[in-house]
N, C-alpha and C positions, 0 to 999 in steps of 0.2 A: 599367399593363396587367399582365395575367397571361398565362401561357403553359402549354402542355402539350407534353411530349416523349414521342413514341411509342417505347416500348422493350420491347414485349411479344412481338416476332416470334421466329421459330425460327431465323433465320439459315441457312436451307437452301441458299441460293445460294452460301454460302461453302464448301460441300462439307465435306471433312474438317477444314478449319480451324474450321468452326463447332462442332465437337465440343469444342474446347478452351475456348472462351469464348462467352458470348452476344455478338452483334454489337456492341451499344453499348459493350462493354468492350474491343473490339479497339483496340490502341494506334496512334495516329498521332503520330509524333515522341514516342513513349514516354508519351503521355497518352491514357487511354481516350476513345473517340469521344464518349461522352455528356458528358464534362467540356468538350469543345469546344463542344457545344451550350449547356450552362449558361453558360459563359464569354461566349459571343456574346450570349446574352440579357441577362446582367448588364451587359455592356458597353453595352447599349442601355437600361439602367435598368429592365429587367424582372426582378424578383427573386422574385416569388411564382410558383412552378412546380410543376405536378403531373406525375408520371411514372407511366405505367402499366406494370405488371409482369405477366409470365406465365412464359415460359421462363427458368428459372434466375434468377428475379427476385431471390432473396436475395443473389446476388452483386452485382447492381446497387445494391440497397439498402445493402449493406455498403460499397460503393465511395463512394457519395455521402453517406450519412448524412442529416443535416438540411440539408446544403448550406452550412453556416456557413463552411467554409474557402474557399468560392467567393463569399462575400457574397450567398448566395441563401437562400431559405426554401423547402425542398423537402418536398412531401408525396407520398404514393404511393397509387395505385389498383391493388389486387391483383385480377387476373382469374383466378379459380379455375375449374377445369373447362374449359368452352368458351372459347377465345380470342375476344374481342369484335370484333376487326378495327379498322380505322382510324375507322369511323363509330361502332360500338357503344362503343368505348373512350372516345371523347370525350363521347358523350352521357351515359355513366354518371356523369361528373364535371361535368356542365353547371353545377350550382349553385356549383362552385368559382369560376367566373368572375364571379359577382355581377351578371349581366345586362349586362356590358360587353363591348366588342370585345376579342378575345384572339388570340393567336398559337398555331398548331398546327404542329409540325415533327417530322420524323423524327430519331431519335437516332443516325443513321449518317452525318451530313454535316458538311462543313467549308465555310464560306461567308464572304465578306466583304460580304454584302448590307448596305446602309444601311437598317436596319429602320425608322428614323424616316421616311425618304422613302417607303418602301413603305406605311406606315400612313397617311401623309398622302394618298397616292394613293387608297387604299381609301376614306377618308372623303370625298375630293373627288368620287369617282364615285358615291357613294351605294350602293355594292354591298352585297349580303348576304354575299358571300364573294369574296375576292381570292386568286387563285393566283399565287404568285411563279414567273415563267417565266424561261427562259434560252435565248438563241439557240443553235440547233444545226442543222447542215445535214441531220442525219438524224432530225429531230424526228418525222417521220411514222412512223418505225420503232418509236419508243418510245411514241407516243401524242401527237399534235400538238394544241395549243390555239392557235387563231387569234384575234388581237386587232386591233382597228382603231386608228387613231392616238390616239383618246381613251382607249385602254386597256380598252375593253369587249370581253368575249369574244363573238366573232361566228361562230366555227367551233369545233366540239368533235368531235375524232376524225374529222375530215373532213366532218361534218354541218354545214350552214349554220344560222344562227339562224332560228327559226321565224317571226319577225315580218317577213318580206319579204326582198327582195334586200339583199345587203351594201352598205353605204353609208358615208359619212363617211371616204372614203379607203380605201387598200388594206388588206386583212386579211393579216397575216403570221403564219405558224405558228411556234410555239416549243415548247420542252420544259418540262414541269412539274417543278419542283424538289422537290416534297413539302413546301414551306413554304406555309402558309395564313394569311390574316388573316380572321377569321370574326366574324359576329354571332350571338348566341345563338339567334335565331329560325331561322337556317339549320340549326343543329344540332338544334333542337327538332323540326324536320320529319322527321328521320331515323326509321326504324322502330326499335322497341325490339329489344334483343338484338344478336346478331352481324351486322355489316354493313360494307360498304366505303363510305367517304364519297364516293368518286368515282362508283361505280355507283348508290348509293342516294340521294346528295345532289346532286352536280353534274350528272350526266346528266339525271335527271328535272327538276331545276331549270332547266337550260338549255332543255329542251323546253317547259317551262311559261312561259318568259320571265322567270324570276327574275333580277334584276340581278346579273350576275357580272362581275368585273373581272380583268384580268391585269396584273401589274406586271413589266416586263421588266428583269431584272438582267443587266448585261453584264460583271460582274466575275468573281471566282473562285467556283466552285461545284464540289464533288466529293462524290459519294456513294461508299460503300465496300462495296457489296453483294456483290461477287464477289472471289475472290482477286486477279485482275488489277487491279481498281480499288482494292482495299485497298493493294496494294503500290505502285501508281502514285501514290496519294494521299500516301503517305509520301515517295516520291521527289520529288514536286512541291515539297513544302515544304522538305525538307532541302537541295534544290539551289537554293532561292530562287525557284522558279516558284510563282505563285499568291499571292505576298504582296500584302496589301491595298494598292492604289494608287488615288489619286484622292480627291477630297473626300468625306468621310463614310464611306469604306470602311476597314474594319479587320477583321482576323481575330480580334482579341481572344484571341490564342493563350494557352492556360493553361500554357505552358512554353516553353523554348527550342527553336528549330527546327534548330539545328546547334551544334556545339561539343563540348567535352570537359568532363564534370562533374568538379569538383575531387576527388571521392572515387574516380574511376575510376583504374585502374592500367594504364598503357601501358608496355610494355617499351621500353627505349632503342633496341632494334634493330627495333621495329615501325614501320610507316608508316601514318599516319592521314590520309586525304585531307581537304581543307577542306570538302567537301560531305558531311559525316558528322556524326552525332549519337551520342555515347557517353554512356550513362546512368550513374547513381550506382552505385558499387561494381562496375562492369563491369571485366573483366580482358582485356587484349589481350597475348598472349604474344609471345615473341621471333620475329622474322621474319614476323609476320603483316602482311597488307596489308588495310586496311579502307577501302572507298570505291574509286572515287567513288560517291556516292549510296548510302549505307548507314546504317541505324539499328541500333544495338546497345542493347538494353534494360538496365534495372537488374539487376545481379547476373548478367548474361549473360557468356559467355566465348567468346573466339576463340582456338583452339588454336595451337600453335607452327607457323609456316610457312603457315597457312591464309589464303586470300584470300576476302574477302567484299565483293561489289560488287553494286549494284542489288538490294539484299536487305534484309530485316528479320530480325533475331535478337531474338525476344521476351524479355521479362524471365525470367531464370533459365535460359534455354536455352544450349546449348553448340554452337558451330560447330566440328566436328572434321574437316571436309573442305571443300574450296573450294565456295563458294556464289556463284552468279551468276544473278540473276533468280529469286528464290524467297523463301520465308518459313519460318523455323524457329519453330514454335509453342511456347507455354510448356511443353507436354508433351514437347518435343524432336522431334516429327515434322516432317519437311521436306516442304514442298509446292513443287514447281517451278511457276513461273508464266510463262505466255506473255503478255508485255505487249502483244503485237499484238492480243490479244483483250480489248477493254476492257469487254465485257459490257453488260448492261442498265444504262441510266442512271436509270431510274425503276422503281418497283414494277410488278408485273404488272397492277395495277388499271387501268392506262391502256391496256391492250391490248384490242382488240375480241374 
C-alpha cells in the first residue's frame, strides 16, 4: 500500500506556539510529529508516502528528506497559492496511488492503531472509504460518526442513513480520528481545486448511499492541535501512558520515550525524575529539578535551581525560571498551558 500524510495546514489552533514551527514539526518526546506518522506507516510496511506541503513546507522537506533514514520513500506535493484542503490535496496526487487502496492521515497524531486490521475491515465491508474512529463520550461535540455492529456508517453528524431505518443492531457514535482508508474512485468524485474531504466527499457520499465504513480503534490515539493537547501528548508518553498494548498494537516510536541521552550533562546536584526525557547535549544545572513528567529537548538548558515539571522545553530553549504546566518553544517564548482544557479532538471539518 501507499499513503499520504497531510502536512500543509497553518497550525492556527496552536496560537503563538504555531509561530515557531509548522505543526507537523512540533516535537513529541523530542521527535517531530511527522516522523511519528512515517514511523507508524513504515511499521505496517507502508513505505511509499507522499506528503503535501504549503505553510513553511521547506522546513518539513528539510526534516524528512527522501525518508531514507526512516526506511521510507517520501515524495512531496507542493501547494502554492491557495491551500487545497484535505480533499483537494489528496485529489491532486491521486495518480501516486496507482489505482490501489491507500491510507490518508494527518501529520499531527500519535496512534497505536493496528493498520493491518483496519485495512482488512475496509476490504471485508466493500467500502469506498473507511473512517478510523475512536470511542469518546463527547463525540457529538466534535462531530459524531455512528456505526452499526457490522462497521457500516449509519449516522453522520446526527443524520441517519438515507436508505431507511437503522437496522442490524444498535448504532453507536464515535469520534473520527482523521485516519482514512480510501479507494481511488471515492477521491475521484471530489471536485477539483480546494475542498474538504468530509464536506465534499463523505457528507454527499453518505447522502447518496455510497458504501462507507467505520473501523473502531480502542487503543491509544492523540492529536496535537492545541497547546494543551500538544503538551498532554508529550506527558502521556513520557509517563508511560498510551504505550501500545495488546495484539497488533504498537506505537512504532521513532525515539525513546523517557530516559537520559548519553550526551546530556546533568549536574551531580540536580534531580531528574524517572518520568522525564532529556535529549542529546541538553544541560541540567546544579540544584535543578526536572520532572515529574517533563521533556527537555536537544541542546536545551535548565538553569541553576530551576524546577521544570509537566512541561516541554523544546530544542535549543532555556528554562531560566520555574516551569509547571507549559511549553518553552524553540524561539524561547513561554506558553502557559491549562491542561484542563483539552481542546478540539478533530479538525473543524466535522462541525456542522
